[in-house]
C-alpha positions in Angstrom: -76.5 48.0 -50.3 -78.8 48.9 -47.4 -81.4 46.7 -45.8 -83.9 47.6 -43.0 -84.5 44.9 -40.4 -86.7 45.1 -37.3 -86.7 48.9 -37.0 -83.0 49.3 -37.7 -80.9 49.6 -40.8 -78.1 47.1 -41.5 -75.4 48.0 -44.0 -73.9 45.1 -46.0 -70.7 45.8 -47.8 -69.5 43.4 -50.4 -66.4 41.5 -49.5 -64.6 42.6 -52.7 -64.7 46.3 -51.5 -62.8 45.6 -48.2 -59.2 46.7 -48.2 -57.4 43.6 -46.9 -53.6 43.2 -46.8 -52.2 41.1 -49.6 -50.5 38.5 -47.5 -51.5 35.3 -49.3 -53.4 33.8 -46.4 -56.9 32.6 -46.2 -59.5 34.6 -44.2 -60.1 31.8 -41.7 -56.4 32.0 -40.6 -54.9 34.4 -38.1 -54.2 37.9 -39.1 -50.9 38.7 -40.9 -48.4 41.1 -39.5 -48.2 44.2 -41.6 -44.7 45.3 -40.5 -41.7 43.2 -39.7 -40.5 45.8 -37.2 -43.4 45.2 -34.9 -42.3 43.8 -31.5 -43.6 40.4 -30.8 -42.7 37.5 -28.5 -42.2 33.9 -29.3 -44.8 31.9 -27.3 -42.2 29.2 -26.7 -39.9 31.6 -24.9 -40.3 31.9 -21.2 -41.4 35.2 -19.9 -39.1 37.2 -17.6 -39.4 35.8 -14.1 -40.9 38.2 -11.6 -40.0 36.0 -8.6 -36.9 34.7 -6.9 -35.9 31.3 -8.4 -34.3 29.4 -5.5 -33.6 26.3 -7.5 -31.5 28.1 -10.1 -29.9 30.2 -7.4 -28.7 27.0 -5.7 -27.5 25.5 -9.0 -25.5 28.6 -9.9 -24.1 28.7 -6.4 -22.9 25.1 -6.6 -21.4 25.8 -10.0 -19.6 28.9 -8.8 -18.2 27.0 -5.7 -17.0 24.1 -7.9 -15.3 26.6 -10.2 -13.5 28.3 -7.3 -12.4 24.9 -5.8 -11.0 23.9 -9.2 -9.0 27.2 -9.5 -7.8 26.8 -5.9 -6.7 23.2 -6.5 -4.9 24.2 -9.7 -3.0 27.0 -7.9 -2.0 24.7 -5.0 -0.7 22.1 -7.4 1.4 24.6 -9.3 2.7 26.3 -6.1 3.7 23.1 -4.4 4.8 21.2 -7.5 7.7 18.7 -7.3 11.0 20.0 -8.6 12.3 18.6 -11.8 15.0 15.9 -11.9 18.6 17.2 -12.3 19.1 18.7 -15.7 15.5 18.3 -16.7 13.0 20.8 -18.1 9.7 20.6 -19.8 11.3 19.7 -23.1 13.4 16.9 -21.6 10.3 15.6 -19.8 8.5 15.4 -23.2 11.4 13.7 -24.9 11.6 11.1 -22.1 7.9 10.0 -22.6 8.8 10.0 -25.6 7.2 12.8 -27.6 9.2 14.0 -30.6 6.6 15.6 -32.8 5.9 19.3 -32.0 7.8 18.8 -28.7 9.2 22.4 -28.8 5.8 24.0 -29.5 4.2 22.0 -26.6 7.0 23.0 -24.2 6.6 26.6 -25.2 2.9 26.5 -24.2 4.0 26.2 -20.5 5.9 29.2 -19.2 7.4 27.4 -16.2 8.0 23.9 -14.9 5.3 24.4 -12.2 2.7 25.3 -14.9 3.6 22.1 -16.7 3.8 19.6 -13.9 0.6 21.0 -12.2 -1.4 21.2 -15.4 -4.9 19.9 -15.5 -6.6 17.8 -18.2 -8.6 20.8 -19.4 -5.4 22.8 -19.9 -4.0 20.2 -22.1 -7.1 20.4 -24.3 -6.3 24.0 -25.0 -3.1 23.2 -26.8 -4.0 22.7 -30.4 -0.8 21.0 -31.6 -1.4 18.1 -29.1 -2.7 14.9 -30.6 -5.1 12.7 -28.5 -2.3 10.1 -28.1 0.2 12.7 -26.9 -2.4 14.2 -24.6 -3.1 10.9 -22.9 0.7 10.1 -22.6 1.5 13.5 -21.0 -1.4 13.2 -18.5 -0.3 9.7 -17.5 3.3 10.6 -17.0 2.5 13.7 -15.0 0.4 11.7 -12.6 3.1 9.0 -12.3 5.7 11.7 -11.6 3.7 13.4 -9.0 3.2 10.1 -7.2 6.9 9.2 -7.3 6.6 6.3 -9.8 8.3 7.9 -12.9 10.9 8.0 -14.2 11.9 4.5 -13.2 15.1 4.0 -11.2 17.6 1.2 -11.5 17.8 0.6 -7.8 14.5 -0.9 -6.7 15.3 -0.2 -3.0 14.7 3.5 -3.6 11.0 2.8 -3.9 11.0 1.4 -0.4 12.7 4.5 0.9 10.1 6.7 -0.8 7.0 5.0 0.4 8.0 3.5 3.8 5.8 4.6 6.6 6.8 6.1 9.9 8.2 3.5 12.3 6.3 2.7 15.4 8.0 3.7 18.7 7.5 0.4 20.5 7.7 -2.1 17.7 9.8 -5.1 18.6 10.3 -4.2 22.2 9.8 -6.5 25.2 6.4 -6.6 26.9 6.2 -5.3 30.4 3.5 -5.6 33.1 2.4 -2.0 32.4 2.2 -2.8 28.7 0.0 -5.9 29.4 -2.3 -3.9 31.7 -2.7 -1.1 29.0 -3.3 -3.8 26.4 -6.1 -5.4 28.4 -7.6 -1.9 29.1 -7.6 -1.0 25.3 -9.0 -4.4 24.4 -12.0 -3.8 26.7 -12.3 -0.2 25.5 -12.4 -1.2 21.8 -14.3 -4.5 22.4 -12.1 -7.2 20.8 -15.2 -9.4 20.4 -16.7 -7.1 17.9 -15.1 -6.3 14.5 -11.4 -5.9 14.0 -10.0 -3.3 16.5 -6.4 -4.3 16.3 -5.5 -1.4 14.0 -6.6 1.1 16.6 -5.0 -0.8 19.5 -1.7 -1.1 17.6 -1.6 2.6 17.1 -2.3 3.4 20.7 0.3 0.9 21.8 2.8 2.0 19.0 3.2 -1.7 18.0 2.3 -3.7 15.0 -1.2 -5.3 14.8 0.4 -8.8 14.8 2.2 -8.0 18.1 -0.7 -6.8 20.0 -3.0 -9.6 18.7 -0.5 -12.4 19.6 0.1 -10.9 23.0 -3.6 -10.6 23.8 -4.0 -14.3 22.8 -1.1 -15.3 25.1 -2.3 -13.4 28.2 -6.1 -13.5 27.8 -7.4 -16.1 25.3 -5.2 -19.1 26.1 -5.5 -18.7 29.9 -9.2 -18.4 29.6 -9.6 -21.5 27.4 -7.3 -23.7 29.5 -9.8 -23.4 32.4 -12.7 -24.7 30.4 -13.5 -27.7 28.1 -14.4 -27.5 24.5 -16.3 -29.8 22.1 -15.4 -30.6 18.5 -17.6 -32.5 16.1 -17.1 -33.1 12.3 -20.0 -35.1 10.8 -20.9 -36.2 7.4 -23.4 -33.4 7.2 -20.5 -31.1 6.3 -20.4 -32.6 2.8 -22.0 -30.3 0.2 -25.2 -31.4 -1.5 -24.4 -30.9 -5.2 -27.7 -30.6 -6.9 -26.2 -30.6 -10.5 -24.0 -33.0 -12.4 -21.8 -30.3 -13.8 -19.6 -30.5 -10.7 -17.4 -33.6 -11.1 -15.4 -33.2 -7.9 -16.1 -31.9 -4.4 -14.1 -28.8 -3.3 -11.5 -29.5 -0.6 -12.3 -28.7 3.0 -9.9 -27.2 5.5 -10.6 -27.7 9.2 -8.5 -25.7 11.6 -8.5 -27.7 14.9 -6.9 -26.0 17.9 -4.3 -27.7 20.1 -5.6 -29.6 23.1 -2.9 -28.0 25.2 -4.8 -24.7 25.1 -8.3 -26.0 24.2 -8.9 -29.2 26.3 -11.7 -31.4 25.0 -14.7 -32.2 27.1 -15.6 -35.9 27.8 -18.1 -37.2 25.3 -21.3 -38.3 27.1 -23.2 -39.6 24.1 -25.6 -42.4 24.1 -27.8 -44.1 21.5 -31.0 -46.1 21.8 -30.9 -49.8 21.0 -32.6 -49.3 17.7 -29.9 -47.0 16.4 -26.8 -48.7 17.9 -26.6 -51.2 15.1 -26.4 -48.4 12.5 -23.4 -46.7 14.2 -19.9 -47.2 12.8 -17.5 -47.1 15.8 -14.4 -46.7 13.6 -15.6 -43.2 12.5 -15.3 -41.8 16.0 -12.3 -41.0 18.2 -12.9 -42.4 21.7 -12.0 -39.4 24.0 -9.9 -36.4 24.3 -6.2 -36.6 24.9 -6.5 -36.6 28.7 -9.1 -39.4 28.6 -7.0 -41.4 26.2 -4.0 -41.1 28.4 -6.1 -42.1 31.4 -7.3 -45.3 29.7 -4.0 -46.1 28.0 -5.2 -45.7 24.5 -2.5 -44.8 22.0 -2.8 -42.4 19.1 -2.3 -45.3 16.7 -5.5 -46.9 17.9 -7.6 -43.9 17.0 -7.4 -44.7 13.3 -9.9 -47.4 13.7 -8.0 -50.2 11.8 -6.7 -51.9 14.9 -9.6 -51.0 17.2 -12.1 -53.8 17.7 -15.7 -53.3 16.6 -18.4 -53.7 19.2 -19.6 -57.2 19.8 -22.8 -58.4 18.3 -24.3 -58.8 21.7 -24.0 -55.0 22.4 -26.2 -54.4 19.3 -29.2 -55.7 21.2 -31.1 -54.3 24.2 -27.9 -54.5 26.2 -26.4 -51.6 24.3 -29.2 -49.2 25.2 -28.1 -46.4 27.5 -24.3 -47.1 27.1 -22.1 -44.1 26.6 -19.9 -43.6 23.5 -16.7 -44.3 25.4 -18.1 -47.6 26.7 -19.2 -48.7 23.2 -15.8 -47.9 21.7 -13.6 -49.7 24.2 
């Protein structure tokens, strides 16, 4: 059927006369493929990369390096494996775990003793006759054997011989003047007032850490503290403020008080105003340090407070203002 329109002829062909492929699809959908052999690409697939992918290159490089390190470690373990005990082989090792089921087949999977004792966990997975329980038991005993903890021995002192460290050259020897000078030099070099440097000092001195620390206290700390006076105060503010009733008891307190021979106490020059003197309990305070008590003839028994007289009522007035703690306690 032909129809003329605006100076040109337009040919309209009925839709039924078109030779369309019988694909069972509607006309508004995409066209069907006529041949299955035609090459086509899945749109979800990534196209071939035409540039250098640095991210994947690094990832593959790390994976290759880890694989080479794993193989190198496996070869070193097998090359330097511990020799078996006297009369032992792979089969005897398995029977001592104990593993009785398929023990001969498991032992046959390892050509030599070094291959067995240096085996990795992944190599045990390749043995099909191994059960999960047997695999875990073998891996555990192999690690214990390589660390010298299996098979157990009747003599416990053998473990001390296996794991004892190298003895220090100067451990237990007498201290000399040159040793003291070197100790003070190392103490200044490693700064004993910061952190815990005794491990490094003990290695340089070839002595134990307790030896060098005690010696430093004797020659440096004690002599330094004897030439100065110290103060010590323990007040009721040290009691914890328990903000809940779930705690029925206070935790115990431990106060480490140094000796007055090495840490002399300073004289207490403490005074209270007249308004606060009446609230002070004299029996809660020691009068002086040891030197001051010996000077005034106060015995240690008097410090307890039971036999020490409390201040007179007249000192609670204006006359008590400005008096020192020692004057109010005598």
